[in-house]
N, C-alpha and C positions, 0 to 999 in steps of 0.2 A: 489543563491541556500542555501539550508539548509544542515545542518550537523546534523545528529542524530546517537543515540546509542541505541542498543538492546541487549537483553539476547541471546547470541548465543546458549544456551543450550535449548531455547524455540522456536526461530524463526531464519531463514536464510533469508537474504534480499540481492539481487544483483541488483544494479541499473545501467542501461545503457542508455547513450545518443543516441537517435535515431531521429536526425533531429528536426522536429518541436514537437516531442514527447519524453517522458522519460519511458523506459520500466523497469518495476519491475518484477523480479522473486522472489517469497515469497513461502517458504516452512515452514509450520507450524509444529514443531516437536512434539508438544502436542495438543491434541484436545481441550477439555474443554472450557475455557473462550476465548483462541485465536481464535478458529474456530468460536464462537459465535460473537467475534468482527469483524472478517473478513466478516461475512455474514451481519453484521449491516452496515459495510462501503459499500459493495456491493449494498445492498438495498438502502442506502441513495443516491448514485450516479445514479443508475438505475431509480429511481423514480423522479428525477429532470427533468426539462424541456429541458436540453442540452443532447441530445443523444450522442454526440461524445465526451464528456468531458473526460470521462474514460471508457475503455473498459476491461472487465474481462473475462479471459479464465480459466477454472477450469480444472485441471488434477488430476490424482490419487494421493494417498498419501498426500491429503491436499497441493498440490502445485497449485500456481497461477501464471498466466502471467497477468500483469495489465499495459496496455498502457495508459499513461497519457498525455494528451495535456499539453504543457508547461505552458499555463496559468492557469492550475488547479493543477500544481505540489504542491504549498504550501497548498492548500486545502486538498489534498490527504495525504501529509505528517503530517499534523496537526489532521486529522482524524484518522491516525494510532496511533498517541499519544493518542488521545482521548479515543480510544478503548483499550489502554494500551498494545500495541503490541510494542511500543518504550518506552525506558526509559527516553530519553532526547531529545529535539530538540533545536538547536541553529542556528544562522546565521553564515555561513562560511565566512571567511574573504578572 
């Protein structure tokens, strides 16, 4: 698993183990670049050829439920980092 850090003034992330999947609850506290970044992440995974890798559910007030297949966990977290929604990513011991 990966360990990551983020600015709690900009984004809230809650991660839950859900059997074969990992569920993320993400709340963007500021629109701007965070919202653009989240849209880019969603588009990237929705346009690839694997339809069940990551499922996005969008709620009011910029809240997202993201269900990530365990074999795509690292890809998703690194994409959050690439879009600057996370401040750092490292391997957990």
